[in-house]
C-alpha positions in Angstrom: 83.7 63.6 91.1 81.0 65.4 89.0 79.2 66.5 92.2 82.4 68.2 93.4 82.8 70.1 90.1 79.2 71.3 90.2 79.1 72.4 93.8 82.4 74.3 93.7 82.1 77.7 95.3 83.1 80.2 92.6 83.0 83.9 93.6 83.3 86.6 91.1 86.0 89.3 91.4 84.6 92.6 92.8 84.0 95.2 90.1 86.7 97.7 91.0 89.6 95.4 91.9 91.1 95.4 88.4 90.7 99.2 87.9 92.4 99.8 91.3 95.2 97.5 90.4 95.7 99.2 87.0 95.6 102.6 88.6 98.3 101.4 91.0 100.4 100.1 88.0 100.0 103.4 86.1 101.0 105.5 89.1 104.0 103.3 89.7 105.1 103.8 86.1 104.7 107.5 86.5 106.8 107.4 89.7 109.5 105.4 87.9 109.6 107.9 85.0 109.8 110.8 87.4 112.5 109.1 89.4 114.5 108.4 86.3 114.1 112.1 85.2 115.3 113.2 88.6 118.4 110.9 88.4 119.2 112.5 85.0 118.6 116.0 86.4 115.9 116.8 83.9 113.0 117.3 86.4 112.8 120.0 89.0 111.8 119.0 92.5 108.7 121.2 92.6 107.1 119.1 89.9 107.3 115.9 92.0 105.8 117.6 95.0 102.4 116.6 93.7 103.3 113.0 93.4 105.0 112.2 96.7 103.8 114.9 99.1 105.2 116.1 102.4 108.8 116.7 101.4 109.8 113.2 100.4 110.9 114.5 97.0 114.0 116.2 98.6 115.4 112.7 99.5 116.3 112.1 95.8 115.0 109.3 93.6 114.8 106.6 96.2 111.3 107.4 97.5 110.0 107.3 93.9 111.2 103.8 93.3 110.3 102.5 96.7 106.8 103.9 96.4 106.5 102.4 92.9 107.7 99.0 94.2 105.0 99.0 96.9 102.3 100.0 94.5 103.3 97.2 92.1 103.4 94.6 94.9 100.0 95.8 96.1 98.5 95.7 92.6 99.8 92.2 92.0 98.4 91.1 95.4 95.0 92.5 94.5 94.9 90.7 91.1 95.9 87.4 92.7 93.2 87.9 95.5 95.8 87.9 98.3 94.7 89.5 101.6 98.2 91.0 102.1 97.8 92.9 98.8 94.5 94.3 100.0 96.0 95.3 103.3 99.1 96.8 101.6 96.9 98.9 99.3 94.8 100.1 102.3 98.0 101.1 104.1 99.4 102.8 101.0 96.2 104.8 100.6 96.1 105.8 104.3 99.8 106.8 104.3 99.2 108.8 101.1 96.4 110.8 102.8 98.6 111.4 105.9 101.4 112.6 103.7 99.2 115.0 101.7 97.7 116.7 104.7 100.6 119.2 105.2 100.7 120.0 101.5 97.0 120.7 101.2 97.1 122.7 104.4 99.8 124.9 103.0 97.9 125.3 99.7 94.8 126.4 101.6 96.7 129.0 103.5 98.5 130.3 100.4 95.3 130.1 98.4 96.9 128.0 95.6 93.7 126.7 94.0 95.4 124.2 91.6 97.4 122.6 94.4 94.3 122.4 96.5 92.3 120.7 93.8 95.0 118.2 92.8 95.6 117.3 96.5 91.9 117.1 97.2 91.3 114.8 94.3 94.1 112.6 95.5 92.8 112.4 99.0 89.3 111.6 97.7 90.6 108.8 95.5 92.7 107.3 98.3 89.9 107.3 100.8 87.6 105.8 98.2 90.1 103.0 97.4 90.7 102.3 101.1 87.0 102.2 102.0 86.2 100.0 99.0 89.0 97.5 99.9 87.8 97.4 103.5 84.3 96.5 102.4 85.5 93.8 100.0 87.4 91.8 102.6 85.4 88.6 102.3 86.4 88.0 98.6 90.1 88.0 99.7 89.4 85.4 102.5 89.5 82.4 100.2 
């Protein structure tokens, strides 16, 4: 009995899993607030272009809440060390990069520096999150 307790394989959580999960929760909260403001008619669509990308903001508040739901599910999955949570966050990051490509291309052509910088930072963060989660796959394989 004591030998089993002493030889138990305990692996530490990778360093950036909790910050990635909290970033996902914060982004989901921001999306919910923006979706609520759009329902109330208090937020113009051009403000939400930076959050969703690629024209999804014209579909109304549904994409805000759906995206927030996916982010919360992925964040919970990361904190609970579930492999599906890791895969979901990788897919969300990759889809976010794909959705931002038309927007950043338009910003480059129109020479809108602020939009280029915001979209560029989002792309860099999403690629960094996806590559980090791809490298930390063995921790999730418990």
